[in-house]
Structures are given as C-alpha cells and as structure tokens.
N, C-alpha and C positions, 0 to 999 in steps of 0.2 A: 470402603466407600458405605455410609448409610441409606444412600436413595436407591430406589430400582430403577434399573437402565436398560430401554430394550433396544436389543441389538438387532439391526436388519444385517449386518455384515455378519463374517467370521468371525467365531472365538477360538482363539488361539488355545494351542493344546499345552505351551510351554508359554507365561508372561514375559511382557517386558518389566523390568523392575526400575522404576524411577527413583536414583539415589538421592537428590534433594530432596525426596519426599518420603524416601522409605516405601514405596507403594508399588505393589503390581497389579499392573492392567492388561484386560486379556480381550480387547476390542480396540476397536478406532472412537465408538462411541464414549468409553470408559477414559483413553487419553483424549478425546475432546470434551471432555466432562472436569478431568483434572485441569486443561489448561484452560476453562473460561472461568473457574473456582479459583484458582492459584496464578494468577496473572503474574503478581510482584514476586514468584519463584522463578520464573521461567529465564529462561539465559540462553547462548549461543550451545551451551553445554548439551542441550535436548539436540541439536542437529547434528547429529553421529551415523556414521557408516552402520553403528550395529543398531540403531533403530530402523533406516530404512532396509536393511535385511531382514530385519524380525516383519514389518509390514509385508514384504514379497513373500518370506517363508512360510509365516503362520497366518498371516492376514487372508494371503491367496489373494494381493493384490500388487501385480509384478508391476504394473504400469504406473501406478502410484510410487512406489520404491523406487523404480528409475529416476521419475521424475524429482522427488526429493533427493537424491545421489545427487542428480546434476548439480539442485541450490546447494547443497553442501560441499561440492567439489568447487565451485563459484564464490564459496562464501558470498551468499547473497545474504539480502538482510535475515534477519530472525521472523520480523512480521509476513515476509512471505511465505516463507518455508513452513509457520502454523498457518495461514492462510490458504495454503495448499490441503494440509490435512484437516482443517474445518468445511473445505469445500467438496472435500470429498465422500461424506457423510451428511445426512439430514438432517444428524444431533441440534445440532444450532439455527437460528433463526437467520437471515440476511444481516439485521440489526444487531444482533449478538455476536454474529464476527466481525463486524465493521466497528463496533466500539471496543472490541478486543484489541483489534489490530492496531485502534489509533491508539490503546491505551499503549501498547508493547513498542510502538514507534517513537514514543514520546522519551524511553527507559531503556531502550536495547543496546544506547550507545554509553549507557550509565554504570556506573562502578558498582560491585555487588553492594555494597553501604550505603550509597546510596538508591539503591532500588528496596533495600530492606527498609529504608528509611521511608520510602512512600509505600510503600504497605503498611506501613502503621501508623501513616498518616492519614491514610482512608479509611483503615478500620474506625481510628480515634471521629473521623469527619461522618461515620455512620454509626455512631453511637456502641461499637464494639466495645468498652472502654477496660473489660478485662483481657481480653486477643489482643488491645493495641499496647497494653502494658507489657501484655510478655513479649511482643515483639521488638516493644524499643528495649527491654532489659536482655534481652537476647543479643540484639545488636550493639549496646554497648559494655557486652560480657565477649564480645565476638575480636579476634584480633582483626578485622577488617575496618572497626572503626576509627583506626589510625586512620584511614584513606580516607575519611570525613574532614575537610577545614574545622579547625576550632568555632567557629563560630556557628557552623552548622551541627558540631557535636553539641554546645549548647544548646541550639533548640531542640535537640533531639531530647536533653534533658526537661527542658520546657515544656514540651508536648508530654512527656511523661507524669510531669507534675499536674498538669492539668489533668491528666486522665485518674493520678490520685485524686485529685481532692474534688472531681467530681462525684467520686464515691465515697467523701467525705473522709479519706486518709490525710490528714493534713497535716500529723507530723511529716509522714514521707513525701508528700509534697513540698512541704518547706525545703527538705535535703534536696530533693530534685531543682529547686526552682535556685537556690543557694547555688548548687554546682554549674546551673545553666546561665546562671550572671556572671561566673567569674570567666566563662568561656565565652561568650556572648557580647556581654556589656550592653543590653538592651534593657531600656526603659521598661517595656511592656513584662520581661521577666521578672525587674525589679518588684515592681507594682506586682506583681501574682506573687510574690513572695510576701509582701508586705500583707497581702489580702489572706495568703493563705495561713499566715502566722495569729491575724487577728482573729481569725475565724476559728483559731484553734484554742484560743483563750488562754494564750502565754502572753500576757503582757511585758512579761520579761524579756524573751527571744523579740518580741517587736522592738523592741527600744535598743536593745541589742544589735537588728540587722539596720535600723536607723543609725545608730552611732558609727557603726561598722563601715556602711556604705556611703556616709552623710548626707542622706537625705534633707533634703531640704524640709522646711517647715510648708511652705506651701505643697509641696509634695505627700507631705505625712496627711494634711487638713483632705487633701485630696480623695487619698485612698481610706481616710476615714468616713467622709463622708457618701464614697462608694460603697464601702459596707455597709454603714448606716440603713442605705437606699435598698439596699437588697433583705436586709432583715425587716423593711417594711413591705415586705411581700403581702399580695390578699392572705393568702392562703397563713401565712404565720402570723400575723395578725390574727385573723380568725381564729385561729388555733392560740393563741395566748388569749383573746376574750374567752373563747369556751373554759379555759383553765380559771381562770378567773371567776366566771360564772358557777364552776363547780365549786370554789376554794368561799364563795360569799354567798352561795345560793343560801336560802331556807329551806331548802329541802327538794325544791322543784327544780330538777335536775337534766331531765331527758332530753332537752334540747340542747342544750352543751354536750351529754356525754354524743350524741349524734353529730355534732360537728366535729368533735374530737375523733370519732371511730371513721369518718366520712375523710377527713384529710388524715389522717394514719394511713387507710386503707388507697389513697390516691399517692402519696407518700413510697409506701412499699411496694405497689403497683411499677410506678416510676420505677426505682430501684433496681429492683428485680429485672427489669428491660434494660437497664443500663447494664447489668451483670450477663448478661447470656453471653453463651460462647457461640 
C-alpha cells in the first residue's frame, strides 16, 4: 500500500495474507482499508477460520475473533461479516461503512464473473479508463467469463470498446464492438461500432460493416449525422478556425497560435486524466 494508515489497534507480528490481492496486512486498519478500496474483490473466501484466528491471536482481539467465528459457522451474509470488522475500529466513517455494506449486499450472491464486471463497470463510470480496460480484458481472458450469459459477455465487449474509443484507440474499439454485437445483438453496440469505424477514418471498413450487418439507410444516415454533430464541437471548430488562421494569415498569427495552444493544453489535460491509474 502507498497510503499512510494510522493504526490505534495492535500490529501483528505475523501478517495475514489476502490471496485474492497477493497482499499482506498487519492490522485491522489495513484490512479495513483493503475492504473499502477493493469492494468488488471481496467474496465469502474472506470469511475464514484462519482470518478469525489471526485477529484473535495476532491482533489480541479475542472477543471480535469469537464473534466473527460465530458468523462463519452460521454462514452469515458477507456484508454482516465485513460490517463487524469495520465497526470494530474507527478507521471508516459511518457513511463509508453504510455505503460499502450496501454495495456488498448487491453482489454477494453473484458469481465471480459478475462481480468482476461490476468492478470494471464502476471503474469506467469513474472515468478510470485504463484500470477498466485491464479489468475487462482480465475478465474476458478468465475461465469464469463462461459463467456470464452470452448477452452480458457482449456487454463486456461493448464497455471495453467504449473505454478504448474514449482513449482514441478506434481500431481496438471496433474489434470490441464487433465482437460485442455478435453476442448481444444490441443496436447501441452496432451504432458504436459504426461510430468508431467512422472516427477511425476507414470508409472501406465502415461500408463493410454496413453490408455485413445489413444496416438500413436510415440508421446509416443517423450515425453519420451524430458523428457530424460531434465534429462540430465548439473546441474542435475553434481549433480548426485557428489552424486556418495560421495557414491564411498575412503574418499576424499570435491570436491563432494562442487559441491552438489553449485547445491542445485542455485536450492534453483531459486525456491525462482519463489515463490515470
């Protein structure tokens, strides 16, 4: 972990190893930090006698250890088990605990593949696109992807395509949307395939997909209109005008240069933000 955590409870001489994250934790606060920041990695594997015994033995908290062991033996829900741990120390606020347990209760009965998809969906919604791409690709390369219905697997490819497209990797996005449409047969995915192909500038590929999926003329016209409107974005128009100002200027190009500099700076800042990990 790269974050400094103040631990007011005991520090273990021997750490507890969390296999799913390949991580050693030495305190209840570190365990709480892990659960708060890796909610979609949590599963009933956490509810082990080994963890309960470690808390009693290494952290010198026999009462909590006994309570947790009782929950394990009674096959209690995961969110109850996690709640006991979080409420046993002051690391997380009441709101953080409530929000976390609410999330856990929505997925604790789902398969591993469904949990991974939820985690990736959450990352892309938070605009952590690089992390989302890694999660989706990991899910698609795992054996567990077979646990997902074919339509949902298509949605995974769709979302992966969205992440690639937002980073301007249009060729990768096209491959994902194409695979996604084969599986989910959703018009939204088909349109995204055509958007990405059009944005890549490959007219031949665009026409091939139109013919391959027998896209109607009305739908093609709608796609072209939407792409055209997107190209009319104020920043893009301003950038284009500034370029023309430089090309056709009679030497007084300071204003155009400043406009170009500002637009590029804004685009660069936004792109770096989308690529953050």
